[in-house]
VOGU-3710 file (C-alpha; in Angstrom, 3 decimals, decimal comma):
1> matsqggnsy> 136,655/102,977/62,799  136,176/101,809/66,270  138,705/98,887/67,634  138,222/96,208/70,182  141,197/97,571/72,497  138,485/99,952/73,189  135,586/97,555/74,440  138,708/95,512/76,656  139,144/99,161/78,214  135,334/99,321/79,117
11> rnartslkph> 135,174/96,324/80,510  138,237/96,580/82,455  137,596/99,998/83,865  133,857/98,479/84,816  135,601/95,344/87,006  138,029/97,625/88,661  135,040/99,989/89,700  133,182/97,811/92,240  136,020/96,726/94,249  137,579/99,914/94,753
21> vkskpsqqrr> 134,064/101,451/95,697  133,015/98,416/98,179  136,586/97,501/99,721  136,991/100,779/101,212  133,827/102,650/101,941  134,758/104,242/105,147  138,055/106,032/103,529  135,930/107,146/100,778  133,146/108,834/102,852  136,128/110,252/105,574
31> nstgsvngke> 138,074/112,156/102,388  135,078/113,720/101,023  132,965/116,200/102,301  129,382/116,249/103,298  127,037/118,726/101,590  124,130/120,425/103,540  121,512/117,549/102,454  123,811/115,076/103,848  125,159/113,412/100,347  128,639/112,103/100,100
41> haaavpgrvr> 130,525/112,559/96,806  132,619/109,001/95,811  135,263/109,361/93,708  134,366/109,424/89,699  135,537/106,525/87,771  136,062/106,652/84,178  133,306/104,649/82,234  133,042/104,406/78,117  129,507/104,483/76,653  129,365/100,804/75,975
51> vavrlrprna> 127,597/100,158/72,213  125,818/96,877/70,856  124,513/96,376/67,146  121,799/94,341/66,751  120,414/93,494/62,839  117,027/92,765/62,016  116,417/89,794/59,950  114,376/90,603/56,993  110,646/91,604/56,974  108,106/90,050/54,180
61> eesvadadfa> 107,642/92,986/51,911  111,719/93,001/51,695  111,784/89,256/51,113  109,633/90,019/47,766  111,479/93,260/47,049  115,227/92,218/47,813  114,716/89,121/46,835  117,293/89,082/44,014  119,851/91,190/46,434  122,625/90,488/49,056
71> dcvelqpelk> 122,053/91,989/52,135  124,109/95,232/52,670  125,536/93,903/55,978  127,552/90,888/57,175  128,244/90,139/60,896  130,651/88,023/62,286  129,568/88,170/66,131  132,565/85,993/67,238  134,798/88,951/66,297  132,508/91,454/67,001
81> rlklrknnwd> 132,814/93,289/63,624  130,351/94,269/60,843  130,971/94,721/57,659  128,816/97,468/55,108  128,778/96,670/51,442  129,776/99,075/49,441  129,038/97,042/46,494  129,876/93,440/45,621  133,443/93,293/45,929  134,171/96,593/48,494
91> adtyefdevl> 133,357/96,353/52,213  133,912/99,127/55,262  134,378/96,902/58,492  133,246/98,493/62,071  133,795/96,787/65,512  131,570/97,470/68,149  131,098/96,072/71,980  128,254/93,445/71,056  127,353/92,027/67,658  123,802/90,737/67,776
101> tefssqkrvy> 122,575/89,166/64,539  118,923/88,165/63,657  118,747/85,338/65,388  119,908/86,565/68,880  117,304/86,231/71,361  115,601/88,918/74,000  117,294/86,900/76,743  120,955/87,626/75,286  120,355/91,254/74,206  119,029/91,791/77,804
111> evvarpvves> 122,300/90,244/79,003  125,149/91,814/76,911  123,515/95,113/76,864  121,328/96,212/80,004  122,446/93,783/82,688  125,774/95,386/83,735  123,719/98,738/83,887  121,168/97,175/85,794  123,545/95,806/88,426  125,518/99,153/88,387
121> vldgyngtim> 122,085/101,097/89,369  121,774/98,442/92,215  125,036/99,366/93,141  124,109/102,965/93,359  124,785/104,343/90,365  122,865/105,904/88,029  122,545/103,983/84,520  121,079/104,549/80,966  119,754/102,116/78,552  119,259/103,805/74,858
131> aygqtgtgkt> 118,012/102,101/71,309  118,605/104,606/68,450  118,228/103,063/64,552  116,056/104,018/61,429  112,235/103,719/62,014  110,886/99,963/61,943  114,055/98,454/62,745  112,638/96,952/66,266  113,841/99,553/68,920  110,521/99,446/70,798
141> ytlgrlgeed> 110,481/95,562/70,128  114,082/95,286/71,844  113,361/97,424/74,409  109,272/97,913/75,600  108,532/94,183/74,455  106,250/93,191/77,471  106,258/89,279/76,331  102,995/88,471/77,188  101,948/85,882/74,138  105,407/84,406/74,733
151> naargimvra> 107,190/84,660/77,356  110,438/84,711/75,877  109,866/87,744/73,805  110,049/90,111/76,877  112,232/93,203/76,183  114,989/94,614/78,144  111,997/97,186/80,330  110,322/93,657/81,939  113,519/91,974/82,471  115,511/94,992/84,160
161> mediladvsl> 112,617/95,191/86,599  112,054/91,451/87,174  116,071/91,773/88,066  115,929/94,937/90,203  112,633/93,050/92,032  114,416/90,371/93,094  117,444/92,185/94,062  116,025/94,811/96,473  114,092/93,859/99,859  111,154/96,059/99,852
171> dtdsvsvsyl> 110,703/95,773/103,736  113,790/98,782/103,574  113,974/99,526/99,788  111,926/101,412/97,467  111,263/100,982/93,878  109,616/103,780/91,815  109,327/104,499/88,121  108,071/107,434/85,819  107,050/107,105/82,342  107,071/109,879/79,720
181> qlymetiqdl> 107,341/110,886/76,202  109,034/113,613/74,340  106,470/114,654/71,494  106,869/117,711/69,293  109,246/119,003/71,816  106,784/118,730/74,939  107,030/116,644/77,763  104,127/114,220/78,902  102,940/112,118/81,460  102,278/108,436/80,149
191> ldpandniti> 100,584/107,566/83,283  98,617/111,145/83,336  97,339/111,881/79,662  96,403/115,045/81,356  99,891/116,052/82,960  101,021/116,991/79,054  103,701/120,126/79,529  105,832/119,024/82,285  109,083/121,305/82,421  112,543/120,573/83,253
201> vedpktgdvs> 114,353/121,753/86,426  118,447/121,823/86,630  120,167/122,023/89,708  122,357/125,215/89,219  124,836/123,635/91,919  124,807/120,294/90,661  123,235/120,420/86,896  121,319/117,459/87,564  118,190/117,431/85,787  114,702/116,134/87,832
211> lpgaslvdir> 110,899/116,326/86,207  109,341/116,925/89,216  105,463/117,062/87,903  106,216/113,697/86,370  103,791/111,305/87,852  105,762/108,520/90,295  104,222/105,272/91,354  105,828/102,543/93,406  106,356/99,613/92,131  105,513/96,430/94,638
221> dkqsfvellr> 105,308/93,357/91,749  105,994/92,743/88,343  102,571/92,705/87,381  101,747/96,205/88,659  104,755/97,305/86,268  103,766/95,454/83,052  99,930/97,209/84,212  101,987/100,703/83,927  103,210/99,954/81,091  100,541/99,023/78,925
231> lgeahrfaan> 99,068/102,152/80,090  101,643/103,921/78,762  101,623/102,691/75,560  97,968/102,958/75,166  98,801/106,823/75,536  102,064/106,789/73,182  101,717/108,510/69,551  102,083/106,231/66,747  101,002/106,414/62,907  101,343/104,216/60,074
241> tklntessrs> 103,951/104,928/57,467  105,050/103,594/54,615  108,386/101,812/56,414  106,190/101,195/59,831  102,354/100,709/60,149  103,095/101,136/64,061  106,026/103,793/63,705  106,607/105,610/67,432  106,389/109,277/66,919  107,782/110,426/70,239
251> hailmvhvkr> 110,692/109,485/72,499  109,691/107,212/75,218  111,861/107,404/78,686  111,018/105,162/81,165  113,034/106,391/84,715  113,296/103,715/87,087  114,044/104,871/91,070  115,781/102,518/93,458  116,523/103,689/96,597  118,715/100,707/99,132
261> svkgrdaals> 119,765/100,856/102,453  123,560/100,003/102,588  123,853/96,822/105,327  126,135/97,147/108,028  125,994/101,218/108,272  122,746/100,903/110,379  122,844/101,351/114,337  120,111/99,214/115,974  117,925/101,175/118,318  117,678/99,133/121,650
271> sengnhshvv> 116,449/99,240/124,831  117,975/96,138/126,547  119,948/97,966/129,290  116,943/100,504/130,059  119,627/103,460/128,600  117,885/105,041/126,262  119,689/108,674/126,227  123,090/106,448/125,797  121,152/104,576/122,935  120,259/108,368/121,139
281> ksikpplvrk> 123,548/109,397/121,838  125,034/106,653/119,550  122,897/106,159/116,396  124,382/107,101/113,177  122,243/108,079/110,312  121,877/104,982/107,945  123,454/104,950/104,532  121,274/104,748/101,863  122,439/104,476/98,074  119,763/105,980/95,183
291> gklvvvdlag> 120,112/104,897/91,622  118,408/105,669/88,509  117,972/103,672/85,754  116,399/106,046/82,490  115,778/103,338/79,329  114,739/105,346/76,127  112,998/104,489/73,724  114,042/106,699/70,463  111,767/107,585/67,666  113,203/106,170/64,804
301> seridksgse> 115,092/108,557/61,987  113,313/108,280/58,766  113,775/110,065/55,233  110,710/111,830/54,279  110,594/110,449/50,898  111,110/107,331/52,034  108,238/107,252/54,876  105,494/109,117/52,357  104,714/111,172/55,938  102,236/114,153/55,277
311> ghtleeaksi> 100,348/116,575/56,974  100,639/116,216/60,484  102,891/113,101/60,128  105,508/115,121/58,434  105,545/117,826/61,186  106,222/114,910/63,680  109,008/113,728/61,217  110,325/117,061/61,457  110,556/117,479/65,328  111,985/113,551/65,520
321> nlslsalgkc> 115,015/114,550/63,064  115,603/117,855/64,643  115,957/116,265/68,351  118,028/113,190/66,886  120,318/115,592/65,165  120,492/117,966/68,185  121,951/114,314/70,058  124,182/113,519/67,407  125,853/117,167/67,638  126,388/116,417/71,178
331> inalaensah> 127,972/112,946/71,082  129,690/114,525/67,999  131,331/117,520/70,500  131,558/115,056/72,958  133,897/112,619/71,168  136,049/115,169/70,058  136,306/116,647/73,661  134,866/120,117/72,018  135,026/123,005/74,608  131,244/123,518/74,248
341> vpfrdskltr> 128,378/120,753/74,036  125,233/121,858/72,898  123,032/120,233/75,379  120,688/123,038/75,505  119,347/122,624/72,065  116,796/120,351/72,654  114,526/118,976/75,450  116,307/115,256/74,525  119,762/116,470/75,091  119,080/118,025/77,965
351> llrdsfggta> 116,922/115,041/79,473  120,215/113,083/78,587  122,949/115,449/79,723  124,039/112,679/82,731  123,681/109,700/80,039  126,665/111,248/77,966  129,579/113,021/79,170  127,994/112,967/82,695  128,228/110,651/85,647  125,689/107,511/84,436
361> rtslvitigp> 126,687/103,913/83,272  125,822/104,325/79,367  124,801/101,382/77,343  123,428/102,041/73,487  122,219/99,511/71,345  121,865/100,676/67,820  119,306/98,810/65,443  119,801/98,262/61,345  117,646/96,435/58,797  119,286/94,314/56,088
371> sprhrgetas> 117,542/95,831/53,104  120,243/97,160/50,540  117,682/100,020/49,500  118,430/101,371/53,203  122,119/101,564/53,154  122,181/105,175/53,603  119,954/104,832/56,738  122,341/101,629/57,864  125,419/103,900/57,212  124,399/106,245/59,148
381> timfgqramk> 123,204/104,707/62,157  126,828/102,568/62,271  128,595/105,687/62,188  126,146/107,516/65,020  127,536/104,226/67,089  131,245/104,441/66,405  131,099/108,185/67,591  129,409/107,350/71,285  131,613/105,034/71,675  134,137/107,554/72,165
391> venmvklkee> 132,061/109,208/74,818  133,769/108,726/78,511  131,361/109,300/81,595  133,038/109,817/84,599  130,822/107,199/86,957  129,873/108,810/90,252  128,340/106,335/93,290  124,968/107,780/94,907  125,161/107,575/98,344  123,678/109,547/101,064
401> fdykslsrrl> 122,737/109,776/104,787  119,053/109,386/105,714  118,547/111,662/108,185  114,612/111,287/107,075  114,939/107,539/107,991  116,582/108,401/111,307  114,185/111,120/112,076  111,821/107,987/111,502  113,418/105,795/113,948  113,853/108,122/116,207
411> dieldklive> 110,173/109,197/116,144  109,417/105,349/116,439  111,471/104,833/119,511  110,070/107,889/121,173  106,645/106,794/120,545  107,380/103,113/122,064  108,671/105,563/125,358  105,682/107,373/124,805  103,846/103,749/125,102  105,746/102,297/127,960
421> herqqktfed> 105,279/105,365/129,834  101,646/105,311/129,243  101,429/101,898/129,742  103,195/101,974/132,858  101,159/105,268/133,948  97,897/102,898/133,321  99,144/100,138/135,103  100,098/102,024/138,248  96,399/103,852/138,379  94,604/100,486/137,839
431> eierlateaq> 96,849/99,502/140,838  95,520/102,304/142,878  91,661/101,654/141,261  92,261/97,913/142,462  93,222/98,547/145,727  89,983/101,781/146,128  87,804/99,128/145,036  89,521/96,421/147,089  88,837/98,522/150,076  85,426/99,925/149,169
441> hriseaerny> 84,296/95,956/149,008  85,816/95,254/152,890  83,779/98,514/153,625  80,761/97,466/152,112  81,140/93,791/153,580  81,825/95,211/156,956  78,355/97,346/156,670  76,258/94,397/155,540  77,578/92,470/158,431  76,508/95,252/160,933
451> vdslekersk> 73,336/95,572/159,368  72,573/91,707/159,192  73,712/91,268/163,049  71,617/94,606/164,192  68,328/93,124/162,034  69,223/89,510/163,643  68,679/91,350/167,022  65,555/93,369/166,020  63,842/90,493/164,941  65,089/88,374/167,953
461> yqkdymesik> 63,669/91,358/170,324  60,374/91,434/167,337  59,731/87,898/168,145  60,204/87,638/171,894  57,492/90,473/172,250  55,055/88,849/169,895  55,145/85,665/171,979  55,232/88,114/175,509  51,941/89,653/173,823  50,175/86,086/172,663
471> kleeqfvmnq> 50,894/84,721/176,150  49,093/87,902/177,632  46,408/87,362/175,032  45,768/83,713/175,835  46,091/84,276/179,570  43,261/87,545/179,122  40,830/85,051/177,060  41,716/81,992/180,028  40,754/84,723/182,483  37,800/86,179/180,762
481> rkneeshmks> 36,102/82,972/180,134  36,643/81,878/183,898  34,807/85,207/184,841  32,058/84,106/182,131  31,538/81,048/183,140  31,718/82,050/186,973  28,942/84,851/186,185  26,763/82,048/184,399  26,931/79,343/186,926  25,770/82,295/189,359
491> sgeiprvsae> 23,047/83,716/187,365  21,799/80,462/185,750  21,500/81,680/181,862  22,605/80,314/178,684  23,894/82,687/175,842  22,161/83,125/172,310  23,047/83,671/169,235  21,819/86,664/167,561  20,201/86,241/163,822  22,430/88,481/162,218
501> eladlkkmlq> 24,944/86,713/163,381  24,159/83,543/161,893  23,369/85,086/158,864  27,073/86,618/158,550  28,285/83,065/159,512  26,163/81,430/156,638  27,762/84,261/154,038  30,749/83,267/155,085  30,823/79,568/154,765  28,930/80,074/151,379
511> kethlrkaae> 31,549/82,287/150,313  34,362/79,598/151,300  32,472/76,857/149,189  32,715/79,008/146,235  36,309/79,831/146,605  36,660/76,054/147,166  34,673/75,159/143,881  36,924/77,781/141,557  40,176/76,013/143,326  39,096/72,603/142,147
521> gevnnlknqv> 38,256/73,573/138,622  41,414/75,450/138,234  43,383/72,595/139,419  41,505/70,049/137,049  41,972/72,218/134,018  45,883/72,373/134,860  45,588/68,363/135,229  44,114/68,277/131,590  46,851/70,801/130,156  49,067/68,413/131,597
531> aelkkseasg> 47,944/65,003/130,235  47,542/66,763/126,678  51,161/68,181/126,832  52,057/64,442/128,253  50,359/63,375/124,886  52,175/65,637/122,594  55,680/64,943/124,112  54,581/60,977/123,195  53,977/61,623/119,719  56,943/63,720/119,025
541> kseilklhnm> 58,836/60,807/120,246  57,521/58,569/118,430  57,827/60,627/115,394  61,728/61,232/116,395  61,881/57,290/116,464  60,307/56,739/113,416  62,947/59,713/111,629  65,903/57,985/113,729  64,822/54,596/111,666  64,827/56,011/108,098
551> ledkegqkek> 68,231/57,828/108,934  69,598/54,271/109,668  67,754/52,453/106,679  68,988/55,447/104,479  72,666/55,277/105,694  72,413/51,713/105,225  71,681/51,812/101,415  74,098/54,555/100,967  76,682/52,503/102,054  75,693/49,433/100,262
561> legeiailqs> 75,576/51,718/97,061  78,894/52,884/97,444  80,238/49,400/97,761  78,467/48,424/94,619  79,900/51,887/92,887  83,851/51,229/94,405  83,105/47,447/92,295  82,268/49,261/89,381  85,049/51,704/89,068  87,561/48,772/89,990
571> qllqlnlqad> 86,149/47,183/86,872  85,944/49,871/84,687  89,871/50,733/85,429  90,530/46,686/84,736  88,401/47,387/81,288  90,664/50,910/80,707  93,542/49,325/81,084  92,522/46,516/78,612  91,345/49,023/76,387  94,537/50,838/76,604
581> etrrqldrdg> 96,730/47,757/75,672  94,767/46,522/73,353  94,895/50,263/71,192  98,880/50,514/71,690  99,256/46,733/70,014  96,549/48,349/67,165  98,938/51,451/66,963  101,929/49,682/67,156  100,790/46,819/63,960  98,367/49,255/62,086
591> lekemgglns> 100,088/52,908/61,857  103,503/52,145/62,457  104,788/52,761/58,825  102,210/55,605/58,434  103,461/57,515/61,417  107,350/56,403/60,959  106,495/58,276/57,474  105,083/61,289/59,315  107,696/61,243/61,555  109,902/61,159/59,282
601> ltsqvkhqqq> 109,063/64,460/57,419  108,627/66,007/60,352  112,060/65,471/61,566  113,118/66,972/57,937  111,506/69,880/57,565  112,568/70,859/61,464  115,833/69,718/60,135  115,576/72,460/57,175  113,850/75,266/59,380  117,253/74,401/62,067
611> asgngekpsi> 119,586/75,058/58,797  117,565/78,180/57,707  118,216/79,514/62,212  121,798/78,699/61,898  121,889/81,071/58,820  121,663/78,599/56,102  119,054/79,608/53,344  117,946/76,564/51,738  115,644/77,042/48,689  112,153/75,776/49,084
621> aklfeqvglq> 112,586/73,490/45,810  115,346/71,538/47,911  113,029/71,461/50,939  110,624/70,097/48,682  113,093/67,480/46,570  114,078/65,914/50,039  110,699/65,698/52,017  107,692/65,835/49,420  104,625/68,063/49,332  102,578/65,723/47,554
631> kilslleaed> 103,827/62,848/50,698  102,719/65,657/53,071  99,617/66,982/51,314  98,189/62,736/51,290  98,905/62,442/54,536  95,844/65,262/55,521  93,565/62,415/54,487  94,697/59,539/56,515  92,648/58,055/59,028  94,553/58,353/62,105
641> advrihavkv> 93,438/62,191/63,886  97,291/61,961/65,096  98,928/61,512/61,511  96,202/64,437/60,464  97,217/66,409/63,253  100,721/66,116/62,427  100,808/66,781/58,751  98,303/70,062/59,023  100,714/71,653/61,616  103,245/70,359/58,931
651> vanlaaeetn> 101,669/72,634/56,530  100,651/75,532/58,459  104,510/75,945/59,196  105,020/75,767/54,990  102,290/78,029/54,826  103,951/80,573/57,274  106,419/81,829/54,387  105,165/83,291/51,625  107,985/82,003/49,148  106,216/78,684/49,903
661> qgkiveaggl> 102,194/79,361/49,453  102,381/79,622/45,608  103,745/75,589/45,656  101,532/74,229/48,236  98,308/75,793/46,099  99,581/74,703/42,655  100,196/71,005/44,584  96,190/71,189/45,912  97,377/71,825/49,255  94,414/74,611/49,775
671> tsllnllkss> 91,526/72,489/48,764  93,070/69,537/51,367  92,810/72,362/53,520  89,320/73,230/52,887  87,974/69,624/52,791  89,945/69,071/56,216  87,413/72,125/57,685  84,169/70,195/56,114  85,313/66,835/57,101  87,224/67,289/60,442
681> hdetihrvaa> 85,655/67,330/63,860  88,815/67,784/65,743  89,066/71,578/67,033  93,333/71,153/66,466  92,671/70,553/62,797  90,221/73,315/62,654  92,310/75,668/64,509  95,817/74,940/62,298  94,002/74,926/58,951  92,373/78,053/59,684
691> gaianlamne> 95,196/79,394/60,495  97,406/78,093/57,462  94,304/79,181/55,401  94,740/82,761/56,988  98,119/83,162/55,794  97,226/81,961/51,998  94,456/84,504/52,214  97,451/87,385/52,318  97,416/86,732/48,757  95,026/88,291/46,230
701> tnqelimaqg> 94,957/84,944/43,920  94,568/83,133/46,980  91,718/84,826/48,032  89,673/84,042/44,673  90,442/80,524/44,536  89,324/80,117/48,503  86,009/82,048/47,180  85,606/80,024/44,349  85,927/76,889/46,136  83,525/78,012/49,073
711> gisllsmtaa> 86,006/78,664/51,180  83,881/81,672/52,637  81,159/79,047/53,873  83,236/76,635/55,148  84,728/78,968/56,987  81,293/80,432/58,396  80,272/76,567/59,419  84,006/76,147/61,527  82,941/79,532/63,390  79,470/78,746/64,191
721> naedpqtlrm> 80,756/75,254/66,091  84,070/76,796/67,100  84,346/77,729/70,945  87,708/78,024/71,392  89,096/81,286/71,135  92,181/80,625/69,338  90,529/78,634/66,690  87,895/81,608/66,329  90,708/84,237/66,290  92,054/82,031/63,068
731> vagaianlcg> 88,855/81,926/61,478  88,024/85,535/61,998  91,790/86,573/60,375  91,212/84,478/57,493  87,771/86,411/56,580  89,155/89,537/57,346  92,009/89,066/54,545  89,289/87,973/52,306  87,394/91,598/53,522  90,420/93,712/52,338
741> ndklqtklrs> 89,526/92,250/48,309  87,378/94,636/45,964  86,398/92,388/43,913  84,990/89,818/46,388  82,580/92,313/48,408  79,166/90,923/46,954  80,298/87,933/47,084  81,557/87,518/50,579  78,305/89,119/52,129  76,032/86,745/49,950
751> eggikallgm> 77,976/83,714/51,105  77,467/84,643/55,126  80,905/86,556/55,730  79,938/89,436/57,157  77,482/87,497/59,796  79,695/85,102/60,636  82,560/87,435/61,448  79,131/89,018/63,650  78,964/85,771/65,079  82,471/85,009/66,481
761> vrcrhpdvha> 81,767/88,070/69,298  79,834/85,880/71,437  83,470/85,229/72,511  84,792/88,065/74,477  88,224/87,357/73,783  90,160/90,533/72,870  92,194/88,895/69,990  88,914/87,847/68,193  86,996/91,060/68,516  90,618/92,472/67,191
771> qvargianfa> 90,366/90,314/64,339  86,952/90,760/63,655  87,302/94,574/64,021  90,070/94,319/61,354  87,810/92,337/59,009  84,811/95,078/59,522  87,371/98,068/59,113  88,693/96,844/55,569  85,188/95,715/54,144  84,002/99,062/55,043
781> kcesrassqg> 87,497/100,395/53,435  86,963/98,593/50,216  83,254/99,831/50,376  84,370/103,400/50,663  86,595/103,305/47,656  84,126/101,492/45,392  81,689/104,483/46,181  83,899/106,763/45,460  84,286/105,212/42,323  80,898/105,087/41,422
791> tksgrsflie> 81,304/100,784/41,430  78,484/100,654/44,230  75,451/102,115/45,275  73,015/102,402/47,850  73,442/101,557/51,843  76,403/99,580/53,019  76,183/95,946/53,368  77,679/96,356/56,942  74,607/98,245/57,643  72,637/96,267/56,017
801> dgalpwivqn> 73,795/93,233/58,174  73,568/94,782/61,358  77,063/95,552/62,320  76,532/99,131/63,101  75,554/98,488/67,009  78,457/96,463/67,179  80,550/99,307/66,152  79,077/102,063/67,845  79,421/99,549/71,285  83,189/99,346/70,670
811> anneaasvrr> 84,193/102,567/68,979  85,537/103,425/72,469  86,719/99,849/73,476  89,956/99,458/75,649  91,946/97,490/73,831  93,719/99,201/71,212  93,984/97,016/68,370  89,920/96,843/68,550  89,369/100,647/68,978  91,636/101,719/65,894
821> hielalchla> 90,144/99,537/63,660  86,407/100,153/64,591  87,175/104,097/64,256  88,835/103,711/60,979  85,478/101,628/60,038  83,287/104,322/61,287  84,858/106,840/59,392  85,099/105,228/55,708  81,338/104,270/56,483  80,578/107,755/57,226
831> qheinardmi> 82,002/109,312/53,711  79,294/107,732/51,960  76,338/110,180/52,076  73,638/107,466/51,940  74,600/105,825/55,631  74,682/109,269/57,230  70,825/108,621/58,474  71,339/105,735/59,641  74,719/106,353/61,647  72,877/109,007/62,891
841> sggalwelvr> 69,716/107,067/64,378  72,345/104,165/65,767  74,745/106,805/67,289  77,324/107,135/65,370  77,447/110,782/65,212  78,658/111,020/68,683  81,243/108,459/68,149  82,399/110,534/65,365  82,644/113,623/67,084  84,692/112,013/70,205
851> isrdcsredi> 87,142/110,399/67,589  87,660/113,723/66,139  88,254/115,536/69,183  90,066/113,030/71,224  91,366/110,077/69,149  95,090/109,127/69,325  95,559/108,590/66,146  96,083/111,880/64,220  95,305/110,444/60,983  92,053/109,040/62,041
861> ktlahrtlvs> 91,286/112,113/63,870  91,846/113,762/60,827  89,956/111,877/58,601  86,876/112,138/60,910  86,864/115,358/61,086  86,899/116,034/57,199  83,981/113,379/56,761  81,980/115,659/59,444  82,960/119,152/57,751  82,167/117,864/54,634
871> sptfqaemrr> 79,018/115,604/55,086  75,446/118,394/54,790  73,321/115,755/56,563  76,059/115,442/59,861  76,175/119,452/59,874  72,506/119,619/59,858  71,930/117,586/62,748  74,771/118,501/64,714  72,991/122,201/64,092  69,954/120,632/65,090
881> lrvny> 71,307/119,233/68,502  73,511/122,357/68,595  76,763/120,852/68,759  79,489/123,101/68,579  81,494/122,333/65,964
//
């Protein structure tokens, strides 16, 4: 039996650990011996494995089966004790580091179990968080819950990553994860399903275990991490057993690697004085801390006679129990300080070698259930935790010099120097080129000036030469005329002009005349074109002026309308204020009594729920005696919508408890809820009422009452008029529950239940599709059972109502909840030979072949294979298509 002194020693060890490491880091490193790769081994500090126990509340099945029996455990969280009852008068008492009741929140579990380990990982230590317990006691809920629908339900994995990302600086630090599963003694990568046989590598010197073949993904934000967890969960093996509908069939292992730079150790690269050689000589390699967080979600231990496992599921259970047995042997050997610890008996124990008896800080949460029928498994789990508390680890700080980082920094500095040298070289070359260009420009300018002056001199001399020639010609002409005049005077003859010369002169005159007329015509054409252009310009200006005037008119009208709108808005605001005041007055005068009564009822119900949350268990008879069920149901018919909404919410909360459902139906609550669907037009009332009906429809007797009162028609009408995905989800859930009743198949189909389900797929919300798929799977299962018993013949109602195309289309849906139900529906439809032809023509055969080969659920995979092999029609079609099967 554990003692509380052990818990105190663990806390004292952890408290003394941090100051010891941080106060004298330089002294530790001076005394340690550096290895080849630059690692520095700090002194190890003892740290006991810390164990917390968490109790799961009773589920619906236990509430019925164990209603007359007390819980097998009694928790004393303030004393950190647990009592395991042997009988009504005797019990064994055990002490743990933490005792978490069924009312402990996920945040509380994280704070006491995981946060100390996460803080150690951020400080440079290895850490392990592990959940152990019987199947169905909440291990995966505690560790791996994503909290997408309810943020407060986030599990340890998500909360740990939130703290890590909040504490690290992604500029200097790095966070990366691997997500694996150990299934049937093979390690498989949940982030890369094709990588399904990863080997374990052990360092021969240190004994450290690594998985070099696993995917390692860098994490930058929480959303990307959640997406990786969702991807991994989709690839994890699960099966439906008597103890758990989603029983994990593999051990899930999340590894988070955190690499952090130690501030104050880095020598900054600087070139302020230009003395680069001095800077390089003074550089020291930066110090980094590498912490690894391992979160282990163990598959639940189970007894075969209770879980009902058979076939492949039985083989999985054997493998799980063998690996857990090997882990228990190692814990026993460590607790007893045995010389030999059989770590190599299982891959699970090899992976957890550092977590138990190694250098990691380990925190274990054991999960138990309250049912007295499973007292033996609960006792075994408690003893496992007691032995684990005796295991001592030697926690070591993981520090090393980051020579790679130093090399990168030196490369960067070298690149900077090279770039600076190249820049200076380019500046020098540019200056040389500028001087050369300037000299060339000056030479070109001198040459141009020389040519210009030479041209001016040549022009001057040319001009003088031409003037001299002209003067000589004029003088020659004048002299010739004088000679001719003197000759004519002396001879007395008058010169004559020849006829040829006159003809030439006439031709020249006519040519000049034609040219002049052509030039005048050309001038007139140009004048005409100019006149036309001026007219067009004047017309365009007038059009622009008209448009401008129209725009001004429109602006004036717009301003006038805006003014009128402002006036109307102010008047509307006043009217609204007056209407609100009037409505408040009416509410105070007319509805004060009725709302007061409802608030009183609601407060009483909440008081009872709080009392139940604090550990008390008031009977439903006492609750109804204080509140009055008839009063609550009478408010469902109130005239005020708010009153009806509050009342239907109270009824829905009561209907969520199975023990209340019979009294609600007896008091006429079911009839009132159906009347609300018929008479109310408020979608909130429809959503809450449909949810309450869905809860009541989980009982077979209530299902027949719902059908007898026309419930399926009202639900179909509500589904046809609803747009809110949550309303459609509630309605689809209610119809899906009714689809699971063998007696109601024909009536449900005749009143439009199947068509109502198919009509709701117009909403693309995955939760709505999941409920539709569940209803179709339930209906197909009942049909298959009726066909095998000989009570039904002919084609499936689902095929006749046109459901097969949607089923085939969503057989490989990305959402696992939709895909699982559709795969089951296909298998059940295929078991009736008369449906085979329709399924072949509708493309369902290919989906059945895919399911029989690739389905992650082994039971569905086996069912599809058996159906294909036993059907002559499917076999003939596959032979025709030459499908090797």
